[in-house]
Each structure stands twice: as C-alpha cells, then as structure tokens.
N, C-alpha and C positions, 0 to 999 in steps of 0.2 A: 565540603570542602569548595570554597571561590575555585574557579579555573584559573586565577590568577597567582593564588598562593600555590595551588596544586605545580603549576610549571614554574615556580620559584624553587619547591622542594624538588622536582625533579632535575634542575638545571645543578643547584648543590648536591645532588648525588651524582652529576656526570664529573663536577671537578672532585668529587670524593674516589670516584673511578679512576679519573685520572693522577690523583698523586698517591693512588694505592699502586698503580701500574707501574709508574716512576722510581716507587721505592724497590719493587720487585720482589716481594716477599712467593714464597714458595709454598705450593699449594699439590698437597699429594692426592687430594679428591677421597680420602678416608670417609668422610661424612660425619665422623665425629663431632666437631662444630655445630650439627644440628640435633644431635643427641644430647640434650641440656644437662640429663641426668648423670648419663655415663661419663660425660666428661668434665661435670664439675661444676658447673656455670648455669647461671641466668640471663637468659636473653629478654634486656630491657630494651623496650621504645617509647619514643614519646607519642601522643596523640597525634600531630601532625604525619608522621610517620605510619602509623596504623590507617589513619584514613586513605593514603595511597595504597597503603598494600591490599586492604580490604575492598578498595573500589576496582583492583583489579588481579588479584589472585586467584588460583581456581580455588573452586569449592571444596569446603573440608567439613568433616564429622565434628560437631560437637557433642559433648564438652572435649573441649581441646585440653589434654593434659600439660603441666609443666615440664614434662620430663622431657618430650620432644616435640619438633617441629611437625605440624602436620603437612606443609608443604615439601616437605623431603620423601624423595621416593627413587629408591634403587641409588642410594648415596649422592643426588642428584636435586637442587633446588627446582622445583615447579613452579616458583615466584619469584624467577630471577632477575625480572625487569622492576617489580616494585617493592624489591626485598630493601629492609632496613639499614640503619647506616651502620649498624653492628655487624651485619652478615657483610658487609661490603667490607670494612676495615677489618675485621677478625681473620687471621690465618695462624695457624699451630706453629709456625717457623719461627723458632726462638732467636734469630738474628733480626726477626722483623718487632718483637713486641714493644721496644721503646718508640718505636714511629708510629706502630698504631694504635699506642694509647694516647701519644700525642695527636695524630688524626684525628682521634675520637673526641678529645676534649675541644678542639679546635671547631670540628664540626658539628657538634652537640651545642656549643654558643653559639653559633652561626643561625643552627635550628630556633633556639630560644629567641633567638633576635627577630626570626620571622615571626614567630607566635607573637611576639611582645608587639611588634609593629602591626599585626593583623587583629590587636585586640581579642588575641585567644589566649586562654587561661593555659599555662603550660601542664601537662600531664605526663610522667614518667613510670611507667611499670611494665611487669613482668608482659612479655609479649603474650600469653595466655589469656590473660587477665581482661585485652582488647578484644581479642576471637571469642573469649566467651559470652561478652557483651551484645555481638551479635545475633539479631534477630533471624533465624533460621528462614532459608528461600522457600517461599511456596512453592510446591508441587505441583 
C-alpha cells in the first residue's frame, strides 16, 4: 500500500473515531464483539483495511478461525491502532445501533471512493480470509 493511501485510510479512521465518540456508545468491555461465532456475526473488512491492519498488527498464528479475532487477548484488542472500521464502529449498546449502521454505511462508501481514486480493486471479505492469505513470517 502506498504511503499516501495509508495516510488517507488512517485519517478516515481518525474521523470515524471522532464520530463514534460524539455518538457516545456504551462499552462494557465484555469482549463478545471479538468472539464472532459466540456473538453471531462475521467481521468483514476491505482490502484497504486489511493492508493497514496487517502492516501494524501483532503477529498471529495461522490458520485463523472465523470464530474469533486472533488479536483479542484477555478481552482486549492487541491491534487497537490499526483495527478496521467495523471494530471502531460496532458496539453492543442497543441505543447506538442505528447510529452505528449509519456510520458504517458512510465510512464504507468513503473507503470505496479511496480505492476507486487510487485504481485499486475493491474487495470486501471476512477478516480471516485476508489473514489466512498472509504468508507466515520467516523465523
């Protein structure tokens, strides 16, 4: 990923974080949102988000299961800074769901625009698919 595009994605993340903070969803830090199978959802990310995540996230042990996030340790995220949009926007707070859905649509649209402006094919898939495509680091 080109440095300029990476900075644009990170700036978009900063804006997302501000929008979410302004909405004020409640987080009880249960960690359920990262245990996908248990909570009944799939974490989808774009190729732009996966590139940012994989550049800065801690190492993980492949193959990655679709059941949980490999970056969750003791109910906390170890990839907090490069985490994708869905991780930034999703909260269990029932009073925030409509706002969260609106923010998701808005920022996914903006990510797609970034991909298009940079002549990058858009790909949107479950997180584990991107992680399992990574070649293991040499020891």
